[in-house]
Structure formats: structure tokens, C-alpha cells
C-alpha positions in Angstrom: -107.8 -36.0 -78.3 -106.6 -36.0 -74.7 -103.4 -34.0 -73.5 -101.4 -35.1 -70.5 -101.0 -32.7 -68.0 -97.4 -33.0 -66.2 -95.5 -30.2 -64.6 -92.0 -29.8 -65.9 -88.9 -28.7 -63.7 -86.2 -26.7 -65.3 -83.8 -25.8 -62.4 -80.5 -27.1 -60.8 -78.8 -27.7 -57.5 -80.6 -26.5 -54.4 -83.4 -25.0 -56.3 -84.2 -28.0 -57.8 -84.1 -29.9 -54.5 -86.6 -27.3 -53.1 -88.9 -27.7 -56.0 -88.7 -31.3 -56.0 -89.9 -31.4 -52.4 -92.9 -29.2 -53.0 -93.8 -31.4 -56.0 -93.3 -34.5 -54.3 -95.3 -33.3 -51.0 -98.5 -33.1 -53.2 -97.6 -35.9 -55.3 -98.0 -33.9 -58.4 -97.4 -35.5 -61.8 -94.0 -33.8 -63.1 -90.4 -34.7 -64.5 -87.2 -32.8 -65.5 -87.6 -30.9 -69.0 -85.0 -29.0 -71.0 -87.4 -27.7 -73.5 -91.0 -26.4 -73.7 -92.9 -29.7 -73.8 -95.1 -29.1 -70.9 -98.0 -27.0 -70.2 -96.5 -25.6 -67.0 -92.9 -25.5 -66.2 -90.9 -24.5 -63.3 -87.8 -22.4 -63.5 -85.4 -20.8 -61.1 -82.8 -17.8 -61.7 -82.0 -16.8 -65.2 -84.5 -18.2 -67.7 -83.5 -20.3 -70.8 -83.6 -18.7 -74.3 -86.8 -20.8 -75.2 -88.7 -19.7 -72.3 -90.3 -16.7 -73.8 -91.6 -18.4 -77.0 -93.0 -21.2 -74.7 -95.0 -18.5 -72.8 -96.1 -16.5 -75.9 -97.6 -19.9 -77.4 -99.7 -20.7 -74.2 -97.4 -22.0 -71.8 -97.4 -21.2 -68.0 -93.9 -20.2 -66.6 -93.5 -20.5 -62.7 -90.3 -18.9 -61.9 -88.5 -18.5 -58.3 -85.6 -16.5 -57.5 -86.1 -14.6 -61.0 -83.2 -12.7 -62.5 -83.2 -9.4 -64.4 -85.3 -9.6 -67.4 -86.7 -6.2 -68.1 -88.5 -7.2 -71.4 -90.1 -9.9 -70.0 -90.7 -9.5 -66.4 -90.5 -5.7 -66.2 -88.6 -3.3 -63.9 -86.7 -4.7 -60.9 -84.2 -3.9 -58.4 -82.0 -5.9 -55.8 -82.7 -5.7 -52.1 -81.6 -7.0 -49.0 -84.5 -8.4 -46.9 -85.3 -10.1 -43.9 -89.1 -10.8 -44.1 -92.0 -11.0 -46.5 -95.6 -11.3 -46.4 -96.7 -14.4 -48.5 -100.0 -14.2 -50.6 -103.3 -14.7 -48.7 -101.4 -14.3 -45.4 -101.9 -11.9 -42.5 -98.5 -11.8 -41.1 -95.1 -11.9 -42.5 -92.5 -14.7 -43.1 -89.0 -14.5 -42.1 -86.7 -15.1 -45.0 -83.2 -13.2 -44.7 -82.0 -13.0 -48.4 -80.6 -11.1 -51.3 -83.3 -11.1 -53.6 -84.8 -9.2 -57.0 -87.8 -7.1 -56.4 -90.3 -6.6 -59.5 -92.7 -3.7 -60.2 -96.0 -4.9 -61.3 -99.3 -6.7 -60.2 -99.2 -9.3 -57.8 -100.0 -10.7 -54.6 -98.2 -10.6 -51.1 -95.9 -7.8 -50.1 -92.2 -6.8 -49.8 -91.3 -3.9 -48.1 -88.0 -2.1 -49.1 -88.1 0.0 -46.1 -88.8 -2.5 -43.3 -90.9 -1.6 -40.3 -91.6 2.0 -41.7 -95.1 3.6 -41.1 -97.2 5.4 -43.3 -97.3 9.2 -43.3 -100.3 11.0 -44.5 -101.4 7.5 -46.2 -98.2 6.8 -48.2 -96.0 4.2 -47.7 -93.1 4.2 -50.4 -91.5 1.2 -52.2 -94.1 -1.4 -51.3 -93.8 -4.3 -54.2 -95.8 -7.6 -54.5 -94.1 -10.8 -53.5 -95.6 -12.9 -56.4 -96.4 -11.5 -59.7 -98.7 -12.6 -62.5 -98.2 -11.3 -66.0 -99.4 -12.3 -69.4 -97.3 -12.7 -72.3 -98.7 -13.6 -75.6 -101.1 -16.5 -75.2 -99.6 -17.7 -72.0 -98.7 -16.5 -68.2 -96.0 -15.8 -66.1 -96.1 -16.3 -62.5 -92.8 -15.2 -60.8 -91.0 -13.9 -57.8 -87.5 -12.7 -57.0 -87.4 -14.2 -53.8 -85.1 -17.3 -53.9 -87.7 -19.6 -52.3 -86.7 -22.7 -53.9 -82.8 -22.6 -52.7 -83.8 -21.4 -49.1 -86.4 -24.2 -48.7 -83.4 -26.9 -49.3 -80.9 -24.9 -47.0 -80.0 -25.8 -43.8 -79.4 -23.6 -40.6 -81.0 -22.5 -37.2 -81.2 -19.6 -35.1 -82.7 -18.6 -31.7 -86.0 -16.4 -32.7 -89.7 -16.0 -32.3 -91.6 -18.1 -34.6 -95.2 -17.6 -33.9 -97.9 -14.9 -33.4 -99.4 -16.8 -30.5 -96.6 -15.6 -28.3 -93.1 -13.9 -28.3 -91.5 -17.0 -27.0 -88.1 -17.8 -28.7 -86.6 -21.1 -29.8 -83.9 -22.3 -31.8 -85.7 -23.2 -35.1 -84.8 -23.0 -38.9 -83.8 -19.7 -39.8 -86.4 -19.3 -42.6 -90.0 -19.9 -42.3 -90.0 -23.0 -44.7 -93.7 -23.9 -44.4 -94.5 -20.5 -45.7 -92.1 -20.6 -48.6 -93.4 -24.0 -49.7 -97.2 -22.8 -49.4 -96.1 -20.0 -51.6 -94.4 -22.2 -54.2 -97.6 -24.4 -54.0 -99.7 -21.4 -54.6 -97.7 -20.2 -57.6 -98.4 -23.7 -59.3 -102.0 -23.3 -58.3 -102.3 -19.7 -59.8 -100.4 -21.1 -63.0 -103.1 -23.8 -63.4 -105.8 -21.4 -63.0 -104.6 -19.2 -65.5 -104.6 -22.1 -68.1 -108.1 -23.0 -67.1 -106.6 -26.3 -65.5 -107.8 -27.6 -62.0 -105.0 -28.0 -59.5 -105.3 -31.7 -58.4 -103.3 -33.2 -55.7 -103.4 -36.6 -54.0 -105.0 -36.1 -50.4 -102.7 -35.1 -47.8 -104.2 -36.7 -44.9 -106.1 -40.1 -44.1 -109.6 -40.0 -44.5 -109.2 -36.9 -46.9 -109.2 -34.8 -43.7 -108.3 -31.1 -43.6 -105.5 -32.0 -41.0 -104.2 -34.6 -39.0 -103.3 -34.3 -35.0 -99.9 -35.8 -33.7 -99.1 -35.4 -30.0 -95.2 -35.8 -29.1 -93.6 -35.9 -25.8 -89.9 -35.3 -25.4 -89.0 -37.3 -22.3 -85.9 -35.0 -21.0 -86.4 -36.8 -17.6 -89.3 -38.6 -16.1 -89.7 -36.0 -13.2 -91.2 -38.5 -10.9 -94.9 -39.3 -12.0 -95.3 -36.1 -14.7 -94.4 -38.4 -17.7 -97.1 -41.1 -16.6 -99.8 -38.4 -15.9 -99.4 -37.0 -19.5 -99.6 -40.7 -21.0 -102.6 -41.4 -18.8 -104.6 -38.4 -19.7 -103.8 -39.0 -23.4 -105.3 -42.3 -23.3 -108.5 -41.3 -21.4 -109.2 -39.0 -24.4 -108.4 -41.6 -27.1 -105.0 -39.8 -28.1 -102.2 -42.2 -29.1 -99.2 -40.1 -28.4 -95.5 -40.6 -29.3 -92.9 -40.6 -26.3 -89.2 -40.2 -27.1 -86.7 -41.1 -24.3 -83.5 -39.6 -23.8 -81.2 -41.9 -21.6 -79.0 -39.3 -20.1 -81.8 -37.2 -18.8 -84.3 -40.0 -17.7 -81.2 -41.0 -15.7 -80.6 -37.7 -14.2 -84.5 -37.0 -13.6 -85.9 -40.5 -13.0 -89.5 -41.4 -12.1 -92.2 -44.1 -12.6 -91.1 -46.0 -16.0 -93.0 -49.0 -16.8 -94.4 -50.4 -20.1 -97.9 -50.6 -18.8 -98.9 -47.0 -18.8 -97.4 -46.4 -22.2 -99.5 -49.3 -23.6 -101.6 -46.8 -25.8 -98.8 -45.0 -27.3 -95.7 -45.1 -29.5 -92.4 -45.7 -27.7 -89.4 -44.2 -29.3 -86.0 -42.7 -28.4 -84.4 -39.4 -28.0 -80.6 -40.4 -28.1 -78.2 -41.1 -25.4 -76.7 -37.8 -24.8 -79.1 -34.9 -25.3 -76.9 -33.3 -28.1 -75.9 -33.3 -31.9 -72.4 -34.1 -33.1 -70.4 -33.1 -36.1 -69.7 -36.6 -37.5 -72.2 -39.3 -38.7 -69.9 -41.8 -36.4 -70.6 -39.7 -33.4 -74.1 -39.3 -34.1 -74.6 -43.1 -34.7 -73.2 -44.0 -31.4 -75.4 -41.6 -29.6 -78.3 -43.0 -31.4 -77.5 -46.5 -30.8 -77.0 -45.7 -27.0 -80.5 -44.3 -27.0 -82.0 -47.1 -28.9 -80.3 -49.8 -26.6 -81.7 -48.0 -23.3 -85.3 -47.8 -24.6 -85.2 -51.5 -25.6 -83.9 -52.6 -22.1 -86.0 -50.6 -19.9 -89.3 -50.6 -22.1 -88.9 -53.7 -24.4 -89.4 -51.7 -27.5 -86.9 -51.9 -30.4 -87.5 -48.5 -32.3 -86.0 -46.6 -35.0 -88.5 -43.6 -34.4 -86.4 -40.7 -33.3 -86.4 -37.0 -32.6 -83.2 -34.9 -32.2 -82.1 -33.4 -29.0 -82.6 -29.7 -28.9 -84.4 -30.0 -32.3 -80.8 -29.8 -33.9 -80.2 -31.2 -37.3 -77.1 -31.8 -39.7 -76.2 -34.0 -42.5 -74.1 -35.9 -40.3 -77.1 -37.0 -38.3 -79.1 -37.6 -41.4 -76.5 -40.2 -42.7 -76.3 -41.8 -39.1 -80.1 -42.2 -39.1 -80.2 -43.8 -42.5 -77.3 -46.2 -41.8 -79.4 -47.4 -38.7 -82.6 -47.7 -40.4 -84.5 -44.8 -38.9 -87.9 -44.5 -40.7 -88.3 -40.7 -39.7 -87.2 -37.9 -37.5 -88.6 -34.6 -36.3 -86.4 -31.6 -35.9 -87.4 -27.9 -35.9 -83.8 -26.8 -36.4 -84.5 -27.9 -40.0 -88.1 -27.2 -40.4 -91.3 -26.8 -38.5 -95.1 -26.6 -39.1 -94.5 -27.8 -42.6 -95.9 -31.0 -44.6 -93.5 -34.3 -44.4 -90.6 -34.6 -46.7 -87.6 -36.6 -47.3 -84.1 -35.7 -46.4 -81.0 -36.2 -48.5 -80.4 -39.5 -46.9 -84.0 -40.6 -47.5 -85.2 -40.2 -43.9 -88.7 -38.8 -43.7 -89.0 -35.5 -41.7 -92.3 -35.0 -39.8 -92.2 -31.4 -38.8 -93.4 -30.2 -35.5 -94.7 -27.0 -34.1 -91.8 -26.0 -31.7 -93.4 -24.6 -28.9 -93.3 -26.2 -25.3 -94.3 -25.2 -21.8 -90.9 -26.0 -20.9 -89.2 -23.4 -23.5 -92.0 -20.7 -22.4 -90.7 -21.1 -19.0 -87.2 -20.4 -19.9 -88.2 -17.4 -22.0 -90.3 -15.9 -19.0 -87.6 -16.6 -16.7 -85.1 -14.7 -19.0 -87.6 -11.9 -19.0 -87.8 -11.7 -15.2 -91.3 -13.1 -15.2 -92.7 -15.7 -13.1 -93.5 -19.4 -14.3 -96.2 -19.7 -17.2 -99.7 -20.5 -16.2 -101.9 -23.4 -17.7 -104.3 -20.9 -19.5 -101.0 -19.2 -21.5 -99.8 -22.8 -22.5 -103.6 -24.1 -23.6 -103.8 -20.7 -25.4 -100.6 -21.4 -27.4 -101.7 -24.9 -28.1 -105.0 -24.3 -29.4 -103.9 -21.3 -31.6 -101.2 -23.5 -33.1 -103.8 -26.2 -33.7 -106.3 -24.1 -35.4 -103.8 -22.3 -37.6 -102.3 -25.4 -38.9 -105.6 -26.8 -39.6 -106.9 -23.6 -41.5 -103.6 -23.7 -43.6 -104.3 -27.5 -44.2 -101.0 -28.5 -42.6 -100.3 -31.2 -40.1 -101.2 -30.3 -36.4 -98.2 -31.7 -34.6 -97.5 -30.4 -31.0 -95.3 -31.5 -28.3 -94.0 -30.8 -24.7 -91.9 -32.3 -21.8 -92.9 -33.9 -18.5 -91.2 -31.3 -16.5 -93.9 -28.7 -16.9 -96.6 -30.1 -19.1 -96.5 -33.1 -16.9 -97.3 -30.9 -14.0 -100.3 -29.2 -15.8 -101.5 -32.1 -17.9 -104.8 -32.3 -16.3 -105.6 -28.7 -16.9 -104.2 -28.3 -20.3 -104.6 -31.8 -22.2 -108.2 -32.3 -21.9 -109.2 -28.8 -23.1 -106.7 -29.3 -26.2 -107.9 -32.7 -27.0 -111.4 -31.6 -26.8 -110.4 -29.0 -29.6 -108.9 -31.6 -31.7 -112.3 -33.3 -31.6 -114.2 -30.2 -32.2 -112.1 -29.8 -35.4 -112.8 -33.5 -36.5 -109.0 -34.5 -36.7 -108.1 -37.9 -37.2 -105.3 -38.7 -34.6 -102.3 -40.9 -35.3 -98.8 -41.8 -33.7 -95.9 -40.1 -35.4 -94.7 -43.4 -36.8 -98.3 -44.4 -38.1 -98.4 -40.9 -39.7 -95.0 -41.5 -41.3 -95.7 -44.9 -42.6 -99.1 -43.3 -44.2 -97.2 -40.5 -45.8 -94.4 -43.3 -47.2 -97.5 -45.2 -48.8 -98.9 -42.0 -50.1 -95.7 -41.2 -51.5 -95.7 -44.1 -53.5 -99.1 -43.7 -55.0 -99.4 -42.2 -58.5 -101.3 -39.6 -60.1 -102.1 -38.6 -63.6 -104.7 -36.6 -65.3 -105.6 -35.6 -68.9 -107.8 -32.6 -70.6 -109.6 -32.9 -73.9 -110.8 -30.1 -76.2 -113.9 -29.4 -74.2 -111.9 -29.1 -71.0 -113.1 -32.1 -69.4 -110.4 -33.5 -67.2 -110.1 -37.0 -66.4 -108.1 -38.1 -63.2 -106.5 -41.5 -62.4 -104.7 -42.3 -59.2 -103.8 -44.9 -56.8 -104.3 -42.9 -53.8 -107.3 -43.4 -51.6 -108.7 -39.9 -52.4 -107.7 -36.6 -54.2 -108.2 -32.6 -53.7 -108.9 -30.5 -56.5 -109.1 -26.7 -56.7 -110.6 -25.2 -59.8 -110.9 -21.6 -60.6 -113.6 -21.9 -62.7 -116.7 -24.4 -63.4 -115.8 -27.5 -65.3 -116.2 -31.3 -65.7 -113.8 -33.8 -64.1 -114.1 -37.6 -64.6 -112.8 -39.7 -61.5 -113.6 -43.1 -60.4 -116.0 -43.6 -63.2 -118.0 -40.5 -62.4 -118.5 -37.0 -63.6 -118.1 -34.3 -60.9 -118.4 -30.5 -61.1 -116.1 -29.1 -58.6 -117.3 -25.7 -57.0 -115.1 -22.9 -58.4 -112.9 -21.3 -56.1 -113.0 -23.9 -53.4 -111.1 -27.3 -52.5 -113.2 -30.3 -53.4 -112.5 -33.5 -52.0 -113.1 -36.7 -54.3 -112.8 -40.2 -53.1 -113.4 -43.4 -54.7 -117.0 -43.7 -53.4 -118.2 -40.4 -53.1 -117.7 -36.7 -53.4 -117.7 -34.0 -50.3 -117.0 -30.3 -50.2 -113.8 -30.0 -48.2 
């Protein structure tokens, strides 16, 4: 007899929104539950009365924002934190929060004494970020960090955001990509403890490890600079996405014609380079940008990125009312997988570094203008890290400075993209692909012999199995390598 494997979600409010984003991003089979009728159930905060018995009978409980429960979860205390180190990461993630910190065995790291140096090999009060604990025949995978609710929260701050340099930008206050990855890892760990493979629909076209997106925010044409970027990208077979701001293109004019944009996506970056408090004001600003692009470039576009990377719910409503398919705003999130906003607009996060922001940062520090080598180093570092983490490699810049050094920086960057074997797409093409992927279905069952049968309408799946086993997919039997990702397509199998 086969048992269907679906994840249950038992959470409310912002935490439910955060978990829904993670479950939806990997197209995992799941539904809301109010009882112990799924093999793995996600919880947030205080646990319901039936949770302990559910785990005792062999269930897997995944808990974020865990509340005090000494008998079940072990000793804990409340702590005010600003960062933590996620499991399997070599650097910390920013997460200002009030959290419950648990004693026990686990992965990642929380330091109650931030930035404290070890004395004689002693470093006191270091706790795991994510803990794993057996209970009866089942397992608890839990953290007192409020990951799910902070993933759904809004708010940005001016801060450093990458190890590649100390450049600052106004970005999301929380490192949401790390939060989402930690939550996915908790689900993956629970699956392993229950001897189940972790199965998801492939994240990228051709079942690639990542995808490369190249974005240009045209905050002024600056003579031939914008055209230079477009021509270099075209010469290397890169189809970029160019977002034109009306006010700044008028203030900093230059060569503007549809011919040199023929290989690229043409979209808009609003009329005024700003964000507003009401949906009506934002809608007027969006409409002005759309109309200007149509008049000057003949493109009627609903592709958009917000000025200064800023985002609010009023902008979200305005974009939805105007039929925008996607946006990309690092004040809401950066470096993450795409996800849908409350208004239903797809958000396609970008890496928030640009040469122009680096120039401002260096000027504020009393340094000279950045050189092309520094810019290239940051781009390639960000590219390689995103690929290693199986996230989209979405990079951007502006004509003002990137346009001046385009012939020195972009060829080497695009060579790195080719070396990594990444498919390249415009942001619109990737957004449409992701929306189609979001509509795909995934289901799997397991029998008494732990043979897993998988069905999907997606083009490929990715499987992570902690132990050896049998998987039936597309009328064939596969044996995924334990401890590694395996890609299964409809026609063949390939190790990722």
C-alpha cells in the first residue's frame, strides 16, 4: 500500500505567509492542517496539544519561532540578537530579533555575546541555530529564531550586504535569502530523518544549477554609455533587461534608439525616481514611466524595477492594478528565489551591488573612484556564490559608471557565466518561466519497501536523498546518490 507524502502547515499570520513562500518556491506538495495527518508538519511558535503525540508516533515536526517547551525541546532562554550563522554557511546572516535560544545538538551558530573573542580556547554561550532532537519514534527539527515571520516582514536599512566588499546599500533589513534557505534546509533534514527523499521541481530551465540575469537601471543615458553596455552584452550573446527612468534620462540624455536595444528587454523604471505612500501616487508614477518608454522606444511594457530599490504595499497594489507581471526591489529582498507579493506580483530579487553605489561609498570614505578590477571582482564573487547556493545570479548596474568601464568589466563577467554553464535570460523571460513552473504539480508516494514514486507536470525534478533507495520517475527506476542532489528529467538522469 502506498502512502502519499505531503507537508502539513500549521501556522498563522506572517509566519504562515513566510512558510507559504518557502513551500511554494520549491513547489512542494503541501496543505494547511489542524491535526496530525501528515508525515511532516511545519509549526511556528507555541505547539498545539497534539504535536507531542504526533512526533512520538513517528512524525516529523519542523518548528520556527519555537516557544518555551522544556520537556519537549529542552532548556532555553530569551535573547536579543542581530545575527546568526545558518547551518552549512561560512558567514553570518543579519536578523535583528528577539528569539528563544535552545541548548542541545544542532547546526549553525548563535552567539549570546556578539563579537566576543575566545580566551584560552573558551567561547561561552554559543548555541546551535537549528536543533534536531528525537522524540519517541519521530523527530523534532526546530529553532527559536522567528525565521518565517521575518521572511514575510517589510523594511529596509542602509547596511553592508556582502562579503565581497564593505559597500553599503539600502536593502532589506533581514538577510531573507539565508532565512529561506535555512527553512528549506530544515524541511530537507526532517525528510532525511524520516528516510524520505527531499523532492522539488527543478528551479531553473534545463535543470541548471542557476540562471544568469543581467539588468541595467537606466538612471540617465550618459551619452553613449547605455548603448555601450547593450552592444557589449549583445556581442557576448547576453540578453539584458534595460529599465528606463523618464526624469533621469531627460536630465542625463544620450544616444537613445531602438536599434541597439534589439537583443534586449526594454522596460521602465518609473517617471520620477522615487517611491510614494499611496497606491494612486505610485500608479501615476508608473504610468508616466510606461508612457515615456512607449513614446521613445515603441515598447509597451509592464516590466518594472523600483527606483532606489524601494518597495511598499502601496507600490505593490499599484503594480497589480496596472497589470505588471513582475518587479525587482532589493529593499524588499535580494539574492533570493522569486516569490509572489501579497498583491500577486512576482518579485525577482537582484544582487544589490552596482559600480555606481560603490563610487558613492568610496567617495564618502574619502577614497578615489572604483577601478574596473574592483567592480569585476565583486560581480564574479557574487555570481559564483549564487551559483554555489543554487540561487539565481541576477546582477545589475547603471550607465553612469558601468557604461564607462563596460568593455573592461563585462567580457570577463560574461566569460565567467559561460564557464559556469549558466542559461541566460531576460528578467521577463525568467519571470514567465517561473510563473509557468509555479503552475506545475508535484506529488509522490512511498510504499512499505521505501520505494518512492514521483509524478510531476514540471520539466524536471531535483532529488536529495540522505540514504540509498529506489525512485520511480517517468516510467524508470533511479538510484540517487546519497548525500547529493540528483536531477531527473523526463528523458534521462544526470548528477547535479
